[in-house]
C-alpha angles and dihedrals in degrees: 000000000000119000112254136184091261090060089054090052091049093048094048093045089052090050091048089052087048089057097048091046093044092056093053099046094042089074098062098067093053096046093108089055091049091050092051093045098050097029095233135136132260088249092056093052090044091054090051091053092045088054090051095052092043091052089049090057095045092053094060097080100047088046089064093049091049091050090051089053102039107014133261099270098065092045092053091048090051089051092053096042090046092049091053092047097046092046087057090047088054091050094054099037105141095199138019096255088058089049090054093050091048090050093051091047089051089055092050097051096040089052091062091073115060104054092042094048090049091052089049091052090049087064095055106032131061092188091061097165092061091045093050090047091054091044091050090052086084090073101057092038089056089044089054098046106028100063092047093047096043093047092049092050092040094055093049105034108015135265096285095066088043092057092042090061088089091065091052090050093044103052099068090044090052092051093048094048094048091048102043107030115079123215116262121209112260117247098227108018095157101045115100123241090238091058091055091053098059110131099222099063091042092054090046092053094050094044093052105116094228088057101033096059097052089040091059089048092047092050092053094044094047091049094054095039091052090049093052093046091050099046112021095103092047091048093053092050098044103032103027095035094231126152120259090245091055091046089053091051091050089048091053090049089051090058091045089057091046091053091058096037094054089064095038096051092046092051091044089054090055092052106037103020136274099267094048091053092045092048091050089052094049092048091049092047092053092050091047094050090047089047091057088061104036111022109093129221134010092297091056090051090050091055091047092051092054095050096041091047090051092047095050091054095070092115093086089063102036097049092058086046088063091046090053090056094053133069117239091257091055098048100086103054093017097057091042088053094053091044090054091047099052096034094053093047092042091052087073088070092089093054094040097051092044093048092048088052093050092049103037108010134260094283092060092041094055090040088059089051089053091049093050090052087051092050089054090050091049091051091055094042092049092050090052095046107036108000130091092265100252 
């Protein structure tokens, strides 16, 4: 296969996603240092991070509107520039309130990237599932490298240089993207922002059966994936009595599986259909979450990691599913809207899984995660067997 311009676009979109994801996950390993420096509680830092992820979800919808008005390239450039700038703001925050504001701003600017990049790829690739899977690879790659790098720097030089690593990673990607990706004409350059924010068309889009069904599945899947990502190391230490080092190794393995699964599920959705690929991911995720609780020994954990990593990579199939349900004119703002809807709801997974663990124990908490994966699979299976086939 000869290298073409579209492959350059795909590669640089993936690297831009890597930067925006790297900046968000680089904070977690240095949280203990942030707490000590500012003299705040775990809850206070947790609320700051929740605000960041919530802002990330909210930004998805306006990003699509901005791309329709001005084109995808400038919005992605703003996302990368903003990620670099807010990472530096985090690193120089003089007090904790400033840290919170910088974290929320980081979520807002980082959230401008994903929906817009996916829309840009829909212009250049027919096999969109494979393209989205390769683009999404930036997330798990950042999840694998950022915590290790930030923790290493944080231990030796302090949390501020650890957080600022995202800026160092982002600058060369920014230069390459600005240099190699050409502007594409915007879809709706003359339509006002106010016209795109009318409630009626937005409600009509979300209530369309072909959008509503995968949206419900995406909300469930995002909720449980967010919960697993937030608490898997803690679960392994407190429920499975493993060492923090072992838990960290398992967590890294989880991201390795996700990296491969993102591409595999996207390609599978192109070949056998979106719902079949999404359903396979949900079933695997349910088995993996249950395996964390019930499969004994290190081998059992290994099997659970493979299934859970596969299950939490359903995005590369469900995002093209939304694209299939929309016209080309709807994809900018429309896809941004559904991303906001399921990302905002799914961001509650961290709180929900943690609360269930506090109230009922880790076994019940991860059992609920497995059950919710099962509900999502049942929704898809029921639609295929007895439903109208939306």
